[in-house]
N, C-alpha and C positions, 0 to 999 in steps of 0.2 A: 373233546372227542379226538381220538387218534385216527387220522385219515389213512394210516397205513395198515393193511391187513397183516395179521400174524402169519407166520410161515404155513401153519396148518390151513388157515382160511384161503391163503393164496394158492395152495396146492388144490384145495377143493374147487376154487374158481377155475383153475386151469383144467382140471379133470372134467368138469361139467362143460366147459367151453369146447374141449376136444370132442366129447360125446355129442354135443349139439351139432357140431360141424360134420363129424364123421358118420354118425348114426341117424340123427334126426333129419338134418338137411336133405340128404339124398332121397328120403322116403316120404316125408310128410306131405309133400305136394299131392301125391297120388291119394293118400288117405283123405286129405282135405277136399279134393275134387269129388271123391266118392261119398263124402259125409260119413266116413267110417272111423270107428274108434281104433287107435293104434295099439292094440294089445301087446305086440312084440316089443314095442318101444317102452311101454309102461312096465312090462316085466323086467326089462333091462334096468330101468330106473330103480325098480325094487331091489334088484340084485346089487346095485351100486350103493344102496342104503339111503337114497334120497328121501324116501317117505318117512324115514326114521330120524332125520337130521336133528330136530329139536327135542327129542325125547330121551329119557334116561336109558342107559344100557341095560338096566335090570328088566326093562320091558321090551327089549330087542331094538332099542334106538341107538343112535350114534353119539349121544351125549352132548350134542351141540345146542344151538339156540336159534332165535329168530334171525339173528344176523347171518348165520350160516344158511338158513333157509332162503333168505332174501338174495344172497349171493348166487345160489343155485337157480333161483327163479329168474334173476336178471339174465344170466347166461343162456338159459333155455329160451327166454322170450326174445333174445337177439336173433334167434333163428325161427321160432314158432311159438305162438301164444296158446294154441290148443293144448299142446303138451305141457306148457307152463301152468295153465289154469287147472289141468288135471292134478298136477302135483300140489298146487296151492290149495285147492278145495279139499283134496284128500288129506292134507296135513292140518290146515287151519280150521276147516269146518267139519271134517270127518273124524279126525283122531284127537285134536286138541281139546274138545269138550270133555272127552273121556279122561284125558290126562289131568285136566284141571279140576273137574267136578265129580269124576266117577269114584265108586267104591273100589276097594282093593280087588274085590272079586270081578268087577266089571273091567278093570284095567288088565287083570291077568287073562281074562277071557278074550278081549278084543285087541289090545294094543300090540302084542307080538306080531299078529298077522297083518295088522294095519301098517306097522313099521316096516315089515318085509315087503309090502306091496302085493301080498298074496290076495288081499281083499281091499276094497275101497270103502270108505265111509262117506256119508252125505249128511247134510243138515237141512231139514225142512222148516224154514221160517216163513218165507214169503207166501202170501195167499193171493188168489185171483182178485179179490176186492180190497187187498191191503196195500200192496206196493210198498212205498217208503214208510207207511204207518204200520210198522211191524207189531205194534202193541195192540192193534185192532184184530186180534186173533179170533177166528170163529171156529176153528177145529176144537173139538171137545174131547175130553177123556174122563170117564167116571170109573170109580173103583167099585167093582162088583165084590161085595163083602163075602158072598157065598163061595166064590171061586178064587178070590185073591188075585184078580186080574184087572188091568186097565182095559176099558172098552173105548176105542178111539173111533171118532167119526169126523170127517172133514176132508179138506183138500189142500194141497200145496202146489206152487208153480215155480218154474225157472230153477229147478233143483239140479245142480251139477253133480255128476258121478252117481246118479240115483238109479240108473237102469242098465248098467253094464253087466256083462256076464260074471264079473268078479265083485260086484257090489255086495257087501256083506251086511250092512245096516244103514238105516237112516234114523237120525235123532230128530224128533219133531217136537215143536212147541204146541201146547194145547191148553185150553181152559179146563182146569180141574176143580174149580169151585169159585167162590166169591168172598171178598173181604166184608167186614161189617158195613163198610160204606158203599157196598155194591160193586166195587171195582173187581175185575176178574183176577183170579189167581192163575197165572200162566206158568206151567211146568214143562219140563223137558223129559221126554220118554224115548227110550231106545226101542226101535222096531226092526227086528231082523228081516232081511230080504226073504221073500217067500212065505211070510206069515199070511194065513188065510184072510181075505178081505182087503189086503194091501195090494192095490193095483197100480202098475206103472204104465203110463201112457206111451205111445210111440214117441220117438225123439222129435223135438221141434225142428222145423225148417228155419234155420237162422241166417242172419246176414253174415256173421262171422263165427269164429271158433268152431268151424265145421267139423273138426276132428276131435272135438270134445263131446261129452254126453250131457245133455240137458233135457229134463222131462217134467211133466206134470204128474203129481201123485194123488191118489184118492184112497181114503180109508173108510171102509164100511163095516162097522162092528168088528174092528180089528182087536184081537185080544192078545195081550202080552202080560207076563207076570208082573206083579206089583214091584218086584225087585228091579225092574227095568227103568224105574224112575231115576233120572240122572240129577244128582244133587238134591237139594231140598225142594219139597213141594211149594209151589208159588214163587220160586226163585228162577225159573227158567228164562224169563225175559231178561232179568238182570244179568244172568250168567252169559247170555249170548250178546248182550251189549258189550261185555268184556271181550268176548271172542271176536266181535266185529272190530273193536279198537285195535287188537293185534293183527287181525286180518287185513286191515287197511295198510299196514306197513308192508305186508306181503304183496298186496295188489300194487302198491307204489313201486316196489322193486320190479315187479313184472312189467309195469308200464314204462319204467326206465329202460328195461331191456328192449322193449319194442322201439322206443325212441332212439336208442343207440343202434339197434339193428337198421333203422332207417338211414342213419348216418353211414353205417358200414356199406350198405348197398348203394347209397348215392355216391360215395367216394369212388367205389369200384366202377360204377357206371360212368361217372364223369371222366375217368381216366381212359376208359375204353371207347366211349361213344365219340365219334368225330363228326363235326359239322362245319361247313365252310372252310375245310382244310386243316382243322386243328381240333384237339380234344375239347369237348364242351367245358371241361374243368378249367381250361385256360381263360374262360370268360369270367370277369369279376362278378357278374350277376349270380352265376352259379356258385362261385367261391364264397360270396357273402351269405348266400342262402344256407349252404352247408355249414359255414362257420356258426351261424345263428342256431342251427340244429344241434351242433356239438355243444354249444353253450347251454342250451336247454337241457340236454341229456346229462351233462356234467352237474348242473345245479340240482336236477332231480335226484341224482345219485347221492349228493350230499344231504338232501332232505330226508330220503328214506333211511339212510344209514344213521343220521342223527336220531331219528325216532327209534330205530332199532337199538342203538347204544343206550338210550334212556330206558327202554324196556328191559334190556339185559341187566342194567345197573340197578333196577328196582326203583327208578325215578318216575315221576309223573310223565306221561307221554301222550295223553289223549289229544291235546292240541297239536302236537308235532306230527302225530299220525294222520290227523285230518289235513294238516297243511301239506304233508307229503303226498297223500292220496289225491287231494285236489290239484296240486301243481303237476304231479307226474301224469295224471290222466289227461289234463289239458294239453300239455306239451307233447304227449304221445299222439294225440289227434293232429296237432300242428305239424309235427315231424312227418307223420304218415301222409298228410296232404302235400307237404312240400316235396317229399321223396317221390310221390306219384307225379308231381309236376315236373321234376327234374328228369324223370324217365320218359316223359312225353307219352306218346301212344303206347309204348311198351309197358308203361306203368298201369295201363288199363287191362293188360293181359294177365290172366291168372298164372301163367308160367313164371312170372317174375315175383319174387317174395314180397316186394312192396305192395302188390295188389292184395295179398293176404293181410299185410300189416294195416293197410288202409281200411279193410273190412273189419279187422279185429279191434281196431283202436277205439271205436265209438263206445262199445260196451263198457270200457274202463271208466267212462264218465257216469255210468249208471250203476253197475254192479257193486255190491258191498257198500252201499250208501252213495246216492247221487251227489253230484257236485253241489247241488243246492243244500243237501243235508250236511255236507262237509262245512259249508259256510255257516250254517246254523250252529254246528258244534264249535267252530272257531269263535264265533261271536259270543256264545255262551261261556267259553273258557276265558274270554276277555272281560266278562262281567257285564255284557251288554244286554243279555236276556236272562231270565230266570230258568 
């Protein structure tokens, strides 16, 4: 693995870094406090081409890859995770399934607008009674032969980007039949926003990610054309296991950004805050704590980039993605806790970024596969389980 970024990737990193500090940082605190989706920031991200980073130019993308996406996510998350997860979910879960498994017609219809950030896509996998057991899908879809339409019934929960004013579609997994052995055939179906019977619940009241959109969805006799099937019937679950493998790299990059942001804020505060007649950064206890935080963020960056390089090179990456996601999410929580401690009472005040980082960090150990699931995947890749 080449640890040095190409000139193009370094330019991307610097551009997103400047955008995060100049545009996101001054405004995001107010959006966060109001639990309001930052449409103006998201529109600017679309104009920059961030939503199209890993997609071909023929569909309106930037012709990059997951390494480019990860670099952008890390720089955004150094300042704010709500904005970063909006990009991550819009790309990895909203648009990538269409790119990997969609028909040419589906790609032409949806990808250009998704890449431009004109609309957002979402992915409905998790169900209220399912959690980590994503294969226990209860949502159903039957094909009405008379009309040539899928009829969908069921519900999904914790779905990011599913209820904004610019959400264009949600791809949902549903049981469309059963195999000879009785096991369900789980398929993926595109449901455009506004389809009759498709109801979006009010936004959740969350602990963190308060400027991102997360909702519960319900489907009551929702009808969409048979052509809205994404990929082969019965392959929906397998397709999205692939999507989640790649998405874990993106989440690891986001978590790395949060961990590095905690270092950035702690270094700044340790130089400015005086106690007992000198900066608190002059105290070895603070120095060592920040040094350990930097070590963790640096190692996390190596882990997610290693997984990304393997993905881009066409090499196996499932284990490395799980390792990166597990480690980065763990140290993001560690760094957020330590940054809050360094800030003392001010770290408990929402006006300080570390307060947001502390609240935002915990979900990283849960979303897109819990830490326990990552350990299961790693153990399986090591041949310890079947």
